[in-house]
C-alpha positions as CSV (number, residue, x, y, z in Angstrom):
1,M,-112.1,-100.9,-98.3
2,D,-114.6,-98.8,-99.9
3,W,-117.5,-101.8,-100.6
4,E,-120.5,-99.0,-101.9
5,V,-118.0,-99.1,-105.1
6,I,-116.8,-102.8,-105.6
7,L,-120.7,-104.3,-105.8
8,S,-121.5,-100.7,-107.9
9,D,-118.9,-101.8,-110.3
10,A,-120.0,-104.7,-110.0
11,V,-123.4,-104.0,-110.9
12,R,-123.2,-101.8,-112.9
13,S,-121.4,-104.5,-115.3
14,G,-123.8,-107.0,-115.1
15,I,-125.9,-105.4,-116.7
16,G,-124.5,-103.0,-119.1
17,P,-123.8,-103.6,-122.8
18,V,-121.1,-105.5,-123.1
19,A,-123.2,-108.1,-120.7
20,A,-126.2,-107.9,-122.5
21,A,-123.6,-108.4,-126.3
22,Y,-122.2,-111.4,-124.3
23,A,-125.3,-112.5,-123.9
24,L,-125.9,-112.7,-127.8
25,A,-123.2,-114.7,-128.2
26,A,-124.1,-116.8,-125.4
27,I,-127.3,-117.3,-126.5
28,G,-126.4,-118.6,-130.6
29,L,-123.3,-121.3,-129.1
30,N,-125.9,-122.2,-127.0
31,I,-128.8,-122.9,-130.1
32,H,-124.7,-124.6,-130.9
33,F,-123.9,-126.1,-128.1
34,G,-126.9,-126.4,-126.1
35,Y,-129.3,-127.3,-128.2
36,T,-128.0,-128.8,-131.1
37,G,-124.1,-129.7,-129.3
38,L,-121.8,-128.5,-132.0
39,L,-118.6,-127.8,-130.7
40,N,-117.9,-124.6,-131.8
41,F,-115.1,-123.3,-130.7
42,G,-115.0,-120.3,-133.1
43,Q,-117.9,-117.4,-132.4
44,V,-115.7,-115.1,-131.6
45,A,-115.3,-115.2,-135.4
46,F,-119.1,-114.8,-135.7
47,M,-118.5,-111.7,-133.8
48,L,-115.9,-110.4,-135.7
49,V,-117.3,-110.3,-138.7
50,G,-120.2,-108.7,-137.2
51,A,-119.2,-106.4,-136.1
52,Y,-116.5,-105.7,-138.1
53,G,-119.5,-106.1,-141.3
54,V,-120.8,-102.8,-139.3
55,A,-117.4,-100.8,-139.5
56,V,-116.3,-101.3,-142.9
57,S,-119.8,-100.1,-144.3
58,V,-119.5,-97.5,-142.2
59,S,-115.9,-95.9,-142.2
60,T,-114.9,-96.9,-145.2
61,F,-117.3,-97.2,-147.5
62,G,-119.6,-94.9,-146.9
63,L,-122.9,-96.5,-146.4
64,S,-125.2,-96.4,-143.8
65,L,-125.6,-97.5,-140.7
66,W,-128.4,-100.1,-141.5
67,V,-126.8,-101.3,-144.8
68,G,-124.2,-103.0,-142.5
69,V,-125.5,-104.2,-139.8
70,L,-127.8,-106.2,-143.0
71,I,-123.6,-106.7,-144.8
72,G,-122.7,-108.2,-141.4
73,L,-125.0,-110.5,-140.7
74,A,-124.6,-112.0,-144.2
75,C,-121.0,-112.4,-143.5
76,S,-122.3,-114.2,-140.1
77,V,-124.1,-116.4,-143.1
78,V,-121.1,-117.3,-145.5
79,L,-119.2,-117.9,-142.5
80,A,-120.8,-120.5,-141.5
81,L,-121.3,-121.9,-145.5
82,L,-117.4,-122.1,-145.3
83,L,-117.9,-123.7,-141.7
84,G,-120.2,-125.6,-142.3
85,L,-120.6,-128.3,-146.3
86,P,-116.7,-129.1,-144.9
87,T,-117.2,-130.9,-142.0
88,L,-120.8,-130.6,-140.6
89,R,-121.2,-134.7,-142.1
90,L,-117.8,-135.1,-140.8
91,R,-116.8,-136.3,-136.5
92,A,-117.7,-133.1,-133.7
93,E,-114.5,-132.6,-133.5
94,Y,-114.0,-131.3,-137.2
95,L,-115.5,-128.7,-136.7
96,A,-113.9,-127.6,-133.5
97,I,-111.0,-127.9,-135.2
98,S,-112.0,-125.7,-138.4
99,T,-113.9,-123.4,-136.0
100,I,-111.1,-122.3,-133.6
101,A,-108.7,-122.2,-137.1
102,A,-111.3,-119.4,-138.6
103,G,-111.9,-117.0,-135.7
104,E,-107.8,-116.9,-135.8
105,I,-107.2,-116.9,-138.7
106,L,-110.1,-114.1,-139.4
107,R,-108.4,-111.7,-136.8
108,L,-104.6,-112.4,-138.6
109,F,-105.7,-111.0,-141.2
110,Y,-108.2,-108.4,-140.7
111,R,-105.4,-106.8,-138.6
112,S,-103.1,-107.3,-141.3
113,S,-100.8,-105.3,-143.1
114,W,-102.5,-105.6,-146.6
115,A,-106.1,-105.4,-145.1
116,E,-105.4,-102.3,-143.3
117,P,-107.0,-99.4,-145.9
118,V,-110.0,-101.3,-145.3
119,T,-110.4,-102.7,-141.3
120,G,-107.7,-100.2,-139.8
121,G,-104.8,-103.0,-139.6
122,V,-103.8,-103.2,-135.9
123,F,-105.6,-99.9,-134.8
124,G,-108.8,-100.9,-136.0
125,L,-112.0,-98.3,-136.9
126,Q,-113.5,-96.5,-134.8
127,Q,-116.3,-93.3,-134.6
128,F,-118.3,-95.4,-136.7
129,A,-121.6,-95.5,-134.5
130,D,-122.9,-91.8,-135.4
131,E,-126.1,-92.6,-137.4
132,F,-127.2,-94.6,-134.1
133,Y,-126.8,-92.3,-131.1
134,D,-128.3,-89.5,-133.7
135,I,-132.2,-91.4,-133.5
136,N,-132.0,-91.2,-129.4
137,P,-135.1,-90.2,-128.5
138,V,-133.4,-90.2,-124.2
139,P,-133.3,-86.3,-123.5
140,R,-130.0,-85.7,-122.5
141,D,-129.5,-86.5,-118.6
142,R,-128.1,-88.4,-115.7
143,Y,-130.0,-92.1,-115.3
144,G,-130.0,-94.4,-113.0
145,F,-130.3,-95.1,-108.9
146,W,-127.9,-95.8,-106.3
147,L,-124.0,-95.2,-107.4
148,I,-125.1,-96.1,-111.2
149,K,-125.4,-93.6,-113.3
150,Y,-125.7,-93.4,-117.3
151,S,-125.5,-90.8,-119.6
152,S,-128.5,-90.5,-122.2
153,Q,-126.2,-92.3,-124.4
154,D,-125.1,-95.0,-122.2
155,L,-128.9,-96.5,-121.5
156,W,-129.3,-95.9,-125.6
157,A,-127.5,-98.4,-126.1
158,L,-127.8,-100.3,-122.5
159,L,-132.1,-100.5,-123.5
160,I,-130.7,-101.3,-127.2
161,A,-128.8,-104.1,-125.8
162,W,-131.4,-105.4,-123.9
163,G,-134.0,-105.6,-125.8
164,L,-132.4,-107.5,-128.3
165,V,-131.7,-109.2,-126.0
166,L,-135.3,-110.1,-124.4
167,L,-136.2,-110.1,-128.7
168,I,-133.9,-112.9,-129.6
169,T,-134.9,-115.2,-126.7
170,V,-138.5,-115.3,-127.4
171,L,-137.6,-116.4,-130.7
172,V,-135.1,-118.8,-129.5
173,A,-137.7,-120.2,-127.3
174,L,-140.3,-119.9,-130.1
175,L,-137.7,-122.4,-132.0
176,V,-137.0,-124.6,-129.7
177,H,-140.5,-125.3,-128.6
178,S,-140.8,-126.2,-131.7
179,P,-140.5,-129.2,-134.5
180,W,-137.8,-127.9,-135.7
181,G,-136.3,-127.4,-132.3
182,R,-137.6,-130.7,-130.9
183,V,-135.0,-132.0,-134.2
184,L,-132.2,-130.2,-133.4
185,R,-132.7,-131.9,-129.2
186,S,-133.0,-135.4,-130.6
187,I,-129.5,-134.9,-132.4
188,R,-128.0,-133.8,-129.4
189,E,-128.7,-136.6,-127.8
190,D,-128.3,-139.3,-130.6
191,E,-127.8,-138.6,-134.1
192,D,-128.6,-141.7,-135.8
193,A,-131.6,-142.4,-134.0
194,A,-132.8,-139.2,-135.3
195,R,-130.9,-140.2,-139.3
196,S,-133.5,-143.3,-139.1
197,L,-136.4,-141.4,-138.4
198,G,-135.4,-139.7,-141.9
199,K,-134.3,-136.4,-140.9
200,S,-131.5,-134.4,-142.5
201,V,-129.1,-134.5,-140.1
202,Y,-127.0,-132.8,-142.2
203,S,-129.8,-130.2,-143.0
204,Y,-130.8,-129.5,-139.2
205,K,-126.9,-129.0,-138.2
206,M,-126.0,-126.2,-141.3
207,Q,-129.4,-124.3,-140.0
208,S,-128.3,-124.5,-136.1
209,L,-125.1,-123.3,-137.1
210,V,-125.9,-120.2,-139.4
211,L,-129.1,-118.7,-136.6
212,G,-126.5,-119.8,-134.4
213,G,-123.5,-117.8,-136.0
214,A,-126.4,-115.1,-137.1
215,I,-127.1,-114.7,-133.9
216,G,-123.4,-114.3,-132.4
217,S,-122.9,-111.6,-135.0
218,V,-125.0,-109.2,-133.2
219,G,-123.7,-109.6,-130.9
220,G,-121.0,-108.8,-132.1
221,M,-122.4,-105.1,-133.4
222,I,-123.9,-104.3,-130.7
223,L,-120.5,-104.1,-129.0
224,A,-118.7,-102.2,-132.2
225,I,-121.6,-99.7,-131.4
226,D,-121.5,-99.7,-128.0
227,T,-117.6,-99.0,-128.1
228,Q,-117.2,-96.6,-130.9
229,S,-114.8,-99.1,-132.1
230,V,-113.2,-102.1,-133.8
231,N,-110.6,-103.8,-132.6
232,P,-108.8,-107.7,-133.6
233,D,-107.4,-107.7,-131.4
234,S,-110.7,-107.5,-128.7
235,Y,-111.6,-110.8,-130.7
236,D,-108.9,-113.6,-129.7
237,P,-110.0,-117.7,-128.7
238,V,-110.5,-116.3,-125.3
239,V,-113.3,-114.5,-126.4
240,T,-114.6,-117.5,-127.0
241,F,-113.9,-119.4,-123.9
242,F,-115.7,-116.5,-121.9
243,L,-118.4,-118.0,-124.1
244,Y,-118.5,-121.1,-123.0
245,T,-117.9,-120.0,-119.0
246,L,-121.2,-117.9,-118.4
247,L,-123.3,-120.6,-121.1
248,V,-122.2,-123.1,-118.0
249,L,-122.3,-120.9,-115.8
250,G,-126.3,-120.6,-117.0
251,G,-127.1,-123.6,-117.7
252,A,-125.6,-125.1,-121.5
253,G,-129.5,-126.0,-123.8
254,R,-131.4,-123.5,-121.3
255,V,-133.8,-120.7,-122.7
256,L,-132.0,-118.2,-120.2
257,G,-129.4,-119.5,-119.3
258,P,-127.5,-117.1,-121.1
259,I,-128.2,-114.5,-119.9
260,V,-128.0,-115.0,-116.1
261,G,-124.3,-116.3,-117.3
262,A,-123.9,-113.4,-118.4
263,I,-124.4,-110.7,-116.3
264,L,-123.0,-113.2,-113.2
265,F,-120.2,-114.0,-114.8
266,W,-120.0,-109.9,-115.6
267,M,-120.8,-109.0,-112.4
268,I,-118.4,-111.9,-110.7
269,L,-115.7,-110.7,-113.2
270,T,-115.5,-107.5,-112.4
271,F,-116.3,-107.9,-108.0
272,F,-112.8,-108.8,-108.8
273,D,-110.9,-106.7,-109.9
274,S,-112.1,-103.7,-108.2
275,A,-111.8,-105.5,-104.8
276,L,-108.3,-106.7,-105.8
277,R,-107.4,-102.9,-107.1
278,Q,-109.4,-101.6,-103.8
279,A,-107.1,-104.0,-101.7
280,I,-103.7,-103.3,-103.5
281,G,-105.1,-99.3,-102.4
282,A,-106.1,-99.2,-99.1
283,G,-102.8,-102.1,-98.3
284,V,-105.2,-105.2,-97.2
285,I,-103.1,-106.8,-100.2
286,P,-99.4,-106.1,-100.2
287,Q,-97.9,-104.8,-103.1
288,D,-95.1,-107.5,-102.9
289,V,-97.6,-109.9,-103.3
290,I,-99.6,-109.3,-105.6
291,S,-99.5,-105.8,-108.2
292,A,-102.1,-103.2,-109.5
293,P,-100.3,-104.4,-113.3
294,E,-100.9,-108.2,-112.1
295,V,-104.9,-107.7,-111.3
296,G,-106.1,-109.1,-114.0
297,A,-104.5,-112.4,-115.3
298,V,-105.9,-112.6,-110.8
299,R,-108.8,-111.8,-111.6
300,L,-109.3,-114.4,-114.7
301,A,-107.0,-116.8,-112.6
302,L,-110.2,-116.7,-110.2
303,V,-112.9,-117.5,-112.6
304,G,-110.7,-120.1,-113.8
305,L,-111.0,-121.5,-111.0
306,G,-114.3,-121.4,-109.3
307,L,-115.6,-122.6,-113.2
308,M,-113.7,-125.2,-112.1
309,L,-115.6,-125.9,-108.6
310,L,-118.8,-125.1,-111.0
311,M,-118.1,-128.2,-113.2
312,I,-116.9,-130.1,-109.8
313,F,-120.0,-129.7,-108.1
314,R,-123.1,-128.5,-110.5
315,P,-121.2,-128.6,-113.8
316,Q,-125.3,-128.3,-114.7
317,G,-125.7,-124.9,-113.9
318,I,-127.6,-123.2,-112.0
319,L,-130.6,-124.1,-114.8
320,G,-129.5,-126.8,-116.2
321,S,-129.8,-130.3,-115.6
322,R,-126.9,-132.9,-116.4
323,R,-128.6,-134.4,-119.2
324,E,-127.6,-131.2,-120.9
325,M,-124.1,-130.5,-120.7
326,M,-123.9,-134.9,-122.2
327,L,-122.8,-134.3,-126.3
328,D,-124.6,-138.2,-126.4
329,V,-126.7,-140.4,-123.9
330,R,-126.1,-143.7,-124.7
């Protein structure tokens, strides 16, 4: 087994654009769950409308990519309002049910034959981000260190993705340490107490849902632009639970929690994938025990086991505190 290749694959995945896209979506989820206590089980729906906002605008309607970004953000705001207006006055589980249902409804709608002329149906849309790569200032070459190398195009996507993560992280840090952020945390701890102090809990929850959803849609856009492809089946409910996994791993209610969680999650996931495939190829693991097509399922099972152990021994995650995992401390 070539451990150098295994480790380089893990590092490349942990610092790649996909990890940055998941970090952005998890930052939005952290605003919902970590700071406000909203049980959003459909963050993938915001990623989907953001990604398709860009893809459909360019591929179907011939608009500029930058107009598509604005349309994707607008779609996320509309989705947040549609989900929040009827549910945020009710108990937390109503939002959880409506968000997970919205994610599946949107996925099935976007892949339907009725929507195929606009969304591409089950085939999705491709090659719509040329405008983004046309402004790439990085000279054509190979960049990197050790076995981790990137083309100029990949490096451009990497820089923009993590640049957005940095920018939005600073914005969120300023917001959560402002009076607005303190109200969100008070709602998470005891919304009746916040209401008794004259705060409009419903209004603050709506603001949190809209902001976190918009940030999640940016993560979906980064994912779509990096791969130059969108497919509705890439946005299934499993993505949301990946986001919760990395959020818990890094620490909910912490500014850097989603970033640390995203990096470690993708490094661990890729490490298991690469190590298992090499072990099977080298004969360390017999084919009749685990075959190559089963590696994907086994690595997820191992990550699930790791998450169980994390929740047992350190439920607050790496950076979090135990109280941050409680929706109500009464």
